[in-house]
C-alpha positions in Angstrom: -62.1 3.8 -20.9 -61.1 7.5 -20.5 -60.5 7.2 -16.7 -58.3 4.1 -17.4 -56.3 6.0 -20.0 -55.9 8.9 -17.5 -54.6 6.5 -14.8 -52.2 4.8 -17.3 -50.9 8.2 -18.5 -50.4 9.3 -14.9 -48.6 6.2 -14.0 -46.3 6.6 -17.0 -45.6 10.2 -16.1 -44.8 9.1 -12.5 -42.5 6.4 -13.7 -40.7 8.7 -16.0 -40.3 11.3 -13.3 -39.0 8.6 -10.9 -36.6 7.4 -13.6 -35.3 11.0 -14.2 -34.9 11.6 -10.4 -33.0 8.4 -9.9 -30.6 9.0 -12.8 -30.1 12.6 -11.6 -29.3 11.3 -8.1 -26.9 8.7 -9.4 -25.2 11.4 -11.6 -24.7 13.7 -8.6 -23.4 10.9 -6.4 -20.8 9.7 -8.8 -19.9 12.7 -11.0 -20.5 15.9 -9.0 -17.5 18.2 -8.5 -16.0 18.3 -5.1 -17.3 21.0 -2.7 -15.9 22.4 0.5 -12.7 20.3 0.3 -9.4 21.9 1.4 -7.0 21.3 -1.6 -4.1 20.9 0.7 -5.7 18.7 3.4 -4.9 14.9 3.5 -7.8 12.4 3.1 -9.1 10.7 6.2 -7.8 7.3 7.2 -5.1 5.6 9.3 -2.8 5.1 6.3 -2.6 8.9 5.7 -2.5 9.7 9.4 0.6 7.6 9.8 2.4 9.6 7.0 0.9 13.0 8.0 4.1 14.8 9.1 6.1 13.9 6.0 3.2 14.5 3.6 2.4 17.9 5.1 6.0 18.9 4.8 6.1 18.0 1.1 2.8 19.8 0.5 4.0 22.9 2.2 7.3 22.8 0.1 5.4 22.6 -3.2 2.8 25.2 -2.2 5.6 27.7 -1.5 7.2 27.4 -5.0 6.3 30.2 -7.5 4.5 29.1 -10.6 3.0 30.5 -13.8 -0.8 30.3 -14.2 -1.8 28.8 -17.5 -5.4 28.8 -18.8 -6.9 27.2 -21.9 -10.2 25.9 -23.1 -10.8 22.3 -23.8 -12.1 21.1 -27.1 -15.7 21.2 -25.7 -15.2 24.8 -24.4 -14.5 23.9 -20.7 -12.1 26.3 -19.1 -9.0 24.5 -17.8 -6.2 25.6 -15.4 -2.7 24.5 -14.7 0.4 25.5 -12.8 3.7 25.7 -14.7 6.9 25.2 -12.7 10.0 26.2 -14.6 13.3 24.5 -13.6 15.5 25.2 -16.6 15.3 26.1 -20.3 15.2 23.3 -22.8 14.3 20.6 -20.2 11.8 17.7 -20.7 8.3 18.5 -19.4 6.2 16.3 -17.2 2.4 16.9 -17.3 1.0 15.8 -13.9 -2.6 14.9 -13.4 -4.2 14.5 -9.9 -6.9 12.2 -8.7 -10.7 12.1 -8.0 -11.7 14.9 -5.7 -8.0 15.5 -5.2 -5.8 18.5 -5.9 -2.7 19.3 -7.9 -0.5 20.3 -5.0 -1.6 17.6 -2.6 -1.5 14.7 -5.0 1.8 15.7 -6.7 3.8 17.0 -3.7 6.0 14.0 -4.1 5.9 13.5 -7.9 6.7 17.1 -8.5 9.6 17.0 -6.2 11.0 14.1 -8.1 10.5 15.9 -11.4 12.2 19.1 -10.1 15.1 17.1 -8.8 15.5 15.4 -12.2 15.7 18.8 -13.9 12.3 18.6 -15.5 9.8 21.4 -15.9 6.3 20.5 -14.9 2.7 21.4 -15.9 0.5 20.4 -13.0 -3.1 20.6 -14.1 -6.4 21.0 -12.3 -8.7 18.3 -13.8 -12.0 19.5 -15.1 -14.6 20.1 -12.3 -11.7 20.5 -9.8 -9.8 23.5 -8.5 -9.7 26.4 -10.9 -10.8 24.4 -13.9 -14.4 24.5 -15.0 -16.8 21.7 -15.8 -20.0 20.3 -14.2 -19.0 16.7 -14.0 -16.0 14.5 -13.0 -16.0 11.9 -15.8 -13.4 9.4 -14.5 -11.1 10.0 -17.4 -13.7 9.7 -20.2 -13.6 13.4 -21.2 -10.4 14.2 -19.2 -8.3 12.1 -21.6 -9.1 14.7 -24.3 -8.2 17.5 -21.9 -4.8 15.8 -21.5 -4.4 16.0 -25.3 -5.3 19.7 -25.2 -2.6 20.3 -22.6 0.0 18.4 -24.6 -0.9 20.7 -27.6 -0.6 23.8 -25.5 2.7 22.7 -24.0 4.2 22.0 -27.4 2.9 25.4 -28.7 4.1 27.4 -25.7 7.3 25.6 -24.5 8.4 23.3 -27.4 9.8 20.7 -24.9 12.2 18.0 -26.3 10.2 15.3 -24.5 7.0 15.0 -22.6 6.1 12.5 -19.9 2.5 12.0 -18.8 2.2 11.3 -15.1 -1.0 10.7 -13.0 -2.2 9.5 -9.6 -5.4 7.5 -9.1 -8.0 9.0 -11.5 -5.2 11.0 -13.0 -3.3 7.8 -13.6 -6.4 6.4 -15.4 -6.7 9.6 -17.4 -3.1 9.5 -18.7 -3.5 5.8 -19.5 -6.6 6.5 -21.5 -4.9 9.4 -23.2 -2.1 7.0 -24.2 -4.6 5.1 -26.3 -5.2 8.1 -28.5 -2.8 9.5 -31.2 0.0 11.3 -29.4 2.7 13.7 -30.7 6.1 12.1 -31.2 7.7 13.9 -28.3 5.4 12.2 -25.8 7.9 9.5 -24.6 6.1 7.7 -21.8 3.4 7.4 -19.1 3.8 7.0 -15.4 0.6 5.8 -13.8 0.4 5.5 -10.0 -2.5 3.4 -8.6 -4.9 3.6 -11.6 -8.2 1.7 -11.8 -8.8 -0.8 -14.6 -12.0 0.9 -15.8 -14.3 3.7 -14.6 -17.2 1.3 -14.4 -15.3 -1.2 -12.2 -14.1 1.3 -9.7 -17.6 2.8 -9.4 -19.0 -0.7 -9.0 -16.6 -1.4 -6.2 -17.5 1.8 -4.3 -21.3 1.1 -4.9 -20.8 -2.4 -3.3 -19.0 -0.9 -0.3 -21.8 1.6 0.2 -24.4 -1.2 0.1 -25.8 -0.6 -3.3 -25.8 -3.7 -5.5 -23.6 -2.8 -8.5 -25.7 -5.0 -10.9 -28.7 -2.7 -10.4 -26.9 0.6 -9.6 -24.4 0.8 -12.5 -27.1 1.0 -15.2 -28.5 4.1 -13.5 -25.1 5.6 -13.0 -24.3 5.1 -16.7 -27.6 6.6 -17.7 -27.0 9.5 -15.4 -23.8 10.2 -17.2 -25.4 10.0 -20.6 -28.5 12.1 -19.7 -27.0 14.7 -17.4 -23.3 14.8 -18.4 -23.3 13.9 -22.1 -20.7 11.2 -21.7 -20.7 7.4 -21.6 -19.0 5.8 -18.6 -18.1 2.8 -20.7 -16.6 4.7 -23.7 -13.0 4.0 -22.6 -10.9 2.3 -19.9 -7.2 2.1 -19.0 -7.4 -1.7 -19.6 -8.5 -1.2 -23.2 -6.5 1.9 -23.9 -3.1 0.4 -23.0 -3.6 -2.2 -25.8 -3.5 0.8 -28.3 -0.7 2.7 -26.6 2.5 3.2 -28.5 4.6 4.6 -25.6 6.3 2.8 -22.7 4.2 2.7 -19.4 5.3 2.5 -15.8 2.6 1.3 -13.4 3.1 1.9 -9.7 0.7 0.5 -7.1 0.7 0.1 -3.3 -0.1 -3.5 -2.3 -2.1 -2.2 0.7 -4.3 0.1 -1.4 -7.7 0.0 0.1 -9.4 2.2 -2.5 -8.1 1.0 -5.8 -7.0 -2.6 -5.5 -3.5 -3.5 -6.7 -5.0 -6.2 -8.8 -6.3 -3.5 -11.1 -2.8 -2.5 -12.0 -1.8 -6.1 -12.5 -4.7 -6.5 -14.9 -3.7 -3.4 -16.8 -0.1 -4.7 -17.0 -1.3 -8.0 -18.5 -3.2 -6.1 -21.2 -0.4 -3.7 -21.9 2.2 -6.4 -22.7 5.9 -5.9 -23.1 5.9 -2.1 -23.2 4.7 -1.9 -19.6 6.5 -2.3 -16.3 4.8 -2.8 -13.0 6.3 -1.8 -9.6 4.3 -2.7 -6.5 5.1 -1.4 -3.0 4.4 -3.6 0.1 2.4 -1.9 2.9 1.7 1.2 0.7 -1.8 2.6 0.7 -3.6 4.5 -2.1 -1.2 7.0 -3.7 1.3 6.5 -0.9 4.0 4.3 -2.5 6.3 7.3 -2.9 6.2 8.2 0.8 6.5 4.6 2.0 9.8 4.0 0.0 11.0 7.2 -1.5 14.4 5.9 -2.6 13.0 2.9 -4.4 10.2 5.0 -6.0 12.7 7.6 -7.2 15.0 4.9 -8.6 12.0 3.2 -10.4 11.0 6.5 -12.0 14.6 7.4 -13.0 15.2 4.0 -14.6 12.0 4.3 -16.5 12.9 7.8 -17.8 16.2 6.6 -18.9 14.6 3.7 -20.8 12.4 6.2 -22.5 15.4 8.2 -23.6 14.4 11.2 -21.4 17.3 13.2 -20.0 17.7 13.4 -16.2 19.8 16.2 -15.0 20.2 16.3 -11.2 19.1 19.6 -9.7 19.9 20.2 -6.0 
């Protein structure tokens, strides 16, 4: 009897240890901060290679512009960092949010140029677990949406802008859409979301499938990894659900040749958002590359949206 009990106990301990190891591995695979990534380097892939000269010129242009460093702590104590670019006093402010394992300057080299030329000041943030911000996990917008609210509060306290626009690319787009489902100050006038995913769970499931891991069996361990090791629930929020609660206008932008986040995800978000959402898709554009594929049309779509939101556009050479 006693040997059997010992064997059973040993098996249970081994199973528990295996369970913890698998969830820890899943957590690190999905949510670990980026390491050894050049924040100004373009991602690999033919679509980026084709646009390399123009992208590198825009990145170099933004990297050369002076900025003010701003540091705050998120509501959970995480240290957060942003770059503030001042164009003119009393101007609207755009809060710009980069993507998964991306960087502020690389992901917003185009969007920041548009904002500067529109006469807008910009607060370009490093998402938690990226760049100069702290944090031990990238949570696909689940915790980042609250960081976005903290940046809005800091911007209002520090700058008192007449209007704020939330703008994001990829995971940053998902972040600002999820923030839009939360109570926002009255001076937040709209959201620009470029190539967002419909939910954190669905984009991770897509990537798991591409890596050869069956999502049906993998996602439960990924979700448990987030709960056990990161103290967040992967399914706590999604852009698809958040836009149903949003009170501000939304501009969705997506490349039709996006090979990472399918354009169908933005179409799904647009259906859920209803009449206060506008979707612009760009043929032949890859992930986050709509602005470089057709800069005039992209610029016109953003300017039209800003005007519809009642946000002043003052051309700056």
